[in-house]
N, C-alpha and C positions, 0 to 999 in steps of 0.2 A: 909253748902259753905265751900270750902277748906280752909285750914288756913295756907301753905305754897307754895301755886300757884298762880300767878299771874292771878287776873279775874276783872270784870268791878265792879264797886261800885254797880250796879243794870243794869238793861236791858240784849240785848245782844251782846257779841262779836264774832269776828272769828278771820279773819286772822291778825297775826303779822304783823307789820308794823314798817318802820324806826330802827331797832335795829341797836344801835351804842353806843359808851362809847363819852362822850362830856363833857369839863370839868371837867374831874375826876367824872362823875356819869353816870351809865347806864341808856340810855333812852331806852324805850320800848313804840311804839305808837300802837295802833290796830283798826280794824273796828270796830265800836260800834256803836249801836242805844241805846241811852240812855232813851227813850220812853216805851220800848217793850222789852218784850224777844224775839220777832220774829225778822226776819232780815227785813231789812227794815231804812228810815231815816239814811243812813251810815254817820256817823262822823269818826273823829282821836281822840280815846281815849290817854290818854296819862301818865305814870307812869314813876316814876325814882327811881332809889336803888343804895345803895353805894357795895352791896355784892350780887347782882340776888338772893337775899330772901327776904329781905323786902323791900316791895314796896310803894311806897307813892303817890297817885295820884294827877296828877296836873289838871289844867284848860283843856279842850277840845281843842287841836290841831287846827283842821279844822272843817269846818260845810259846809254844802251843801246851799251857799248863793250866788252864784254867776252864770252865765247864762251858764256857760262852764261846771259848777258840781252839778247844781242846784238838780240834782236828787241822788247826791251820791257821796261822797270823798272816792273814791274806792282805791285799794292797790297800796303800792308804798315803798318807800325807803329812806335813808338819807344819808348824806354825810357832813363832814364838808370841807369849803371853805374861806380863807380869815378869819377864826377865826370864822365864821357864820357857822349856822346849816342850811343847805338846806333841803326841802323834797320835793320829786318827788312823784305824785301820781298819779291817774286816775280819771278825772272829767268824771260824767256819765250823760245823758241829754236821757231821752224816747222822741221818737220822734213820736209816734203813739201809738193806743189803746192796741197793745198786748206787755206788757212790757217784757215778754219773750223773743222777737225777736225785737222789735221796740225802740231801742236804739244807740245811739253815744257816742262813749268815746274817749277823748283826753288825752295828758299826760301836765299835771300843773306842777307848782313849787310855793313853800311858802318858804318864809325867815325867819329866826329869829337872834337877836344881844343876845338873853342870853338863848336860849334855850326852852325857856315858851311861850313867844308871837311871834304867827305867823302871817306874811303877805302876803298875794299872791301877786304872780309878775302880775304887771299892763299890761303885754304883753301875760297872756297868752290866750292859751295854748303855750305850747313851743314846742309840737309836735301835728299837728294838721292832720286831715282827709287827707288833701293833700301832706302828706307825708307815707301813708300807699301804698306800693307798690300792681301794679296789681299781682291778684293772693292769695292775701290775704285775710281775712274777714275784712269787713269794719264796724263791728259792734263789734265784741270779738276783742279788742285791748288795752290791759290792764295790771297791774300791773310792772310797771317799775322798773327795780334793777338798779340803778345807781352804777359806781366804776369807777376809774382813774387807767389806766395804763402809763406810762411814762406820758409825758405831756397832754396825750389827756383823756378826759372823755367818758366813754360809758356808755351806756342804752341798756338794754334787756329788750323786749316785751313780753309777752305770748300772742298768740293769734292761729288760724288755718287757713288751706289753701281756707276754703268754702267747702270743700270736705270730712269733718270728719276728716281729719289727722291735729293733732296739731303740733304747728313749734313755734319757737322764732325769733325774728328780731331784728336786731342789726343797733343802732344809734352811732352816733361819735358827739363830740363838743371839742373846743378849750376852751369853758367858760362856760360852762352851761346853757348859754342861746340860743344860736344859734347852730341847729343839723341839722345833713344830716344823711339818710337811707343808710346803706352800703350794707346788704343783710340779707339772711335767715341765720342764725348763726347755727339752727339744727332743723330739721323735724323728725316726728314719722310716723308711718305708721297705718294703720286703726285697728290694736291690740292696740296701744299706745293711745288710747282717742281720743274724737272729739274735742278736744281743750285742750291746754296747758296752766295752769295759773303759776303765782306766782314764775316765773324762778329766778334762783341764781347761781352765777358762781364765782367761787374763785379758789386759787391754796393751796394745801395742801400736805405737804411730797413731793415736786416736782412732783404731780399729780395735773392736771385740771380737776375740778368737776363741772358739771353742774346740779343742782336741777330743775326740773319741778313737779309740778303738775297735772296730767293728769285726766281729767272729760270723764264721761263714759267710763272707762276702760272695755276690753273685760276680764269678768272675767275666762274664760279659758287658759286665756296667763297668769296664773301665780299669777292673781290680785284677791283677796277674797273682795276687796270694789271697789266699781265701780268709786269712786273717790279715787285715793291712791297720794302717794308722792315717787319719784323715785331719786338717785343720778346716774350720768352717767360718768363714765371714760372716760377720751379721750383727746385731744390737743386744745387749745383756738389758733387759727390762725389769730390774728387782720390784717394782711396784706390781709388776702385773707377772712375776714370775716366769718369765717365758725370754728364751733366745729365738729370736727371728733371724732365721738362716737365709745370707741370701748366695753364696755358693759356698763350695765343696772341692777340697784338692788333697791327693796323697803329699804325705811329709817327706816320705822316703819312696824313690820308684826302683828301688833293688830287691834284695829275695831276704835279707834278715834286719827287719827293723820292726818293733811292734811295742806297745804299752809306753810310750815316752811319757815323760813327766819337767815342765818348767820350774824355775822359779828366778826372782829377782835377785841380782848381788849386789853390791856397794858402789860398784861403778856403774848402777842403772841398767846392767845388760839382761836381756830376757836370755837366759840360757836351756837348752833343753838336750836331755839325754834319754836314749832309748835303749830297750833290750836288745842285744845284739845275736840274735838266735831266731827260731822260730819252734813253731809245737806239729808235732807228729814227725819231724825229719830226725833221724838220729844222726851225730857226726862222728867222724872217726875217733874222736878222745871219749865217747861212752862206748860203743863197741870194743875198741881197743883197749879198753881198761885203763885210759890215762887218769881218772876219778875227776875229771872237771868236764862242765859244759855251760856255756855261756859267757858273756860278758855285758858290759855296757859300750854304747858306740861313745867315740869321742864327745866331749860336750861341744856343743855348736850354739853361736849366736844367732839369736833371730834379729832380722832388722828389716824395717818397711822403707824402700826405696824404690822410687820413681813408681809408686803403686804396683809394685811388686813386693812381696816377702823372701828373702835372701836366709839361707842357711848356711853359715860358715865355721870352720873350726876356731874356737878360742885362742887369741892372740898369745896365748902362755906357751904354744907350742913353740914358736920362733926362740927360745931361749933354750931349746934342747936342740937344736941344728947344730950340724957340724959336717966337716969333709963335703964341702959343695964342689958340686960335678956343675958345669955350664958348657951349655950348646947353644950357637945362635945362627940363625941364616942357613939353615942346613935343608939343602933341597932333598926331598925324597923322592925315589920313585921305583918302587918294589920294597924291601925291607932292610934296616940298619940295625946291627947289634951295637948298644952305647958302650962305650967303655969305663961302664960304673955297672954296680950288681947290689944285690943285698936282698934283706928280709923284712927291714924294720927301718922306714926312711919315707919321706914326702918328697911329692914331684908338685912340680909347677909348671905348666907348659903352655905356650901360646901356638896354635896352629894356624895359618892361613891354608884354608882349601885348596887357593889357587883353580885348578880345573880337575882336581882328582874329582873319582866317583863315592872313594871310601878311604878313609885313614884314620889311624890311632895309633895305641900302644900295645903292645904285649909285655905283662909281668910275669914273674916268676916263672921265667922259661927256662927250659933243659930237659933232658929225656924224656921228650915226645909230650910236656908240660907245658899249659900258657894260660894264663887268664887275660881275655882280649877286651877291649875298651875302645870301641869303634864308632864313629859317625860316616853315617850312610847319607849323602845328599839327595838321593830318591827316596822320597818318604820323611826326610828330616829326622831321622831317629840318631838317638845316641843307644848304644848297646852295650852292655854286659855280659860276657861269655865267660861261662866257667864251665862248659862242658869237657874241657880239658886240664882241669885246675887241680888236678891228684885224686886222691881217695874220698874225699866228700862227695854230696851231692852236686850234681849237674846243674844246668837249666839257663836260660837265656832271660834276659828281663831288657825290656824297649822301652823307651821316652820321647815324645814328640820335643824338640826344642830348635829354634831358629839360631842360626849363626848369627853372630853380630858381626857386621860391616865384613863379611864373609871369614871371620875369625871364630874359632873354637878354645874358649877359655877351660883350662881343665886344673883342678886342685887334688890332686890324689893323696890319702895317706895308707900305708902299706903297713902292718904290723903283725908277720909272723904268720896268722893264717887268717888275717881278715883285710878287706879293699873297701877305703869310703871314698865315692867320687863327689866331688863338688862341680858342676858344670855349669859355666856361665857365671862364673862370680856369685854360683850358691843358688839360682834361678832353679834347678834342678840337684837331687842327690840319689847316688844310688848306693847301697851297704850289700857287702855278701861275703860270707864267710868261704876260706877255700882253703885246701889241705894238700899241699904238693910236697915232695920230697924237699928234706933239706937242703940238697944241693941242687935244685932248681931257684937258682937266685939272680937269672938274666934279666935285662930289659931290652926291648927292641922298639922300634918304632916303624911304622909301615904306610905305603899308601900304595892305589889303585890310579895310576897318574900322577903327576906332579903337584904334590903339596908342599910348604915352607914352614918349616920348625922355625918359627921367628925368634921364641925364646924358649931353654928348657932349663929348669933348676930342678937338682937333685941334692937333698941333705940326707944323711943318716940321722937317724933320732937316737940319743945316748939319753936316758936318765939319769946316768951317773957322769953326765956333764957339767963342770962348776958353774952355776948360773950367774951372770954378773948384769 
């Protein structure tokens, strides 16, 4: 199990839901099957935190116990209104024998006065099938994201046009209870997935951002995962009920990142968390009956700096650093084993490429196991290679990125069976699950040709450390 990432107490979890700061606490809800490490029996799990690092599990917030959600309380979001916490979610009902296509989805509401005990609205659903427009899927209609702009409430919902093109629908309300359909907010093409899930819409740095998670992406169109998550820059025009898309970028270029959601906290930070797992690829925790699957990514702050969106770990991680190991001005030609090791730590590294053709790090090494993070000058590619990472799925992911003054800046979070890599101050991020042997805890640096490790800092991360 992971040490400093949010995960379920047992069973299966997927999408983060209802991320919000309410009454001084951070609240994270998530798709949750408490009975099995496979998807099914979907509830809303719930955890709270003071600092986004240490999480305390709360009672399950929502369960599939009503006619409109009897086959799953699917993803959604949260908003505070009149001092109360409102959850908006998708109620799923199977209406035929084929559960892959015979289902009906509507949008529902639950309300809490204390942020712990939730009561479902007596007039659910608040957005029913009658508000699905002609030309939109009548079954894939889910993941409501609620927000307020001016004196109006808005909900955006992920769906498709019935012809294998994802889209997002927009709804408006004056009171959170009565809703009306406004229009198709945004739509993709046949290369951008057959269905769009988990939309999010926010403003940062005077930029409007729309996030979607397309299913069944065309992998020849720059997607290495068939289910990916992207952010689109553009302009939200509520008067025209449209989001004009300017350009599109992957949020995470690794293996295991999907269905992210963002929120703004009282420090005015825009924070994003995603599901750290993937569909249709079983992990050893499932096949070896560990009775858990899935986790949340470490919370990341989004910033807009020098016309770039940067994603980096929230600063609170620094409070849990200890046992620093430091290396500087080290010439590497070949391979060097560091005099430090572990399976739960943070690394910060600045590497001067010098004249090397390829250089990088090898993590969780031992017993012919290694997870390789490398940069190839030919092609300007950063590479995450988990072909020898243990008993889990293998694979290689690559992303193009330029060196900065011939230097590569890396910040890496390792937590037992996860690796999150932040490249060049968060310009690119890559996330992947790995499952090496417990004994594989070595760390190596390597280079083909001479590179220079200008600085390398490694800290163990311990949640039982006294925070000052």
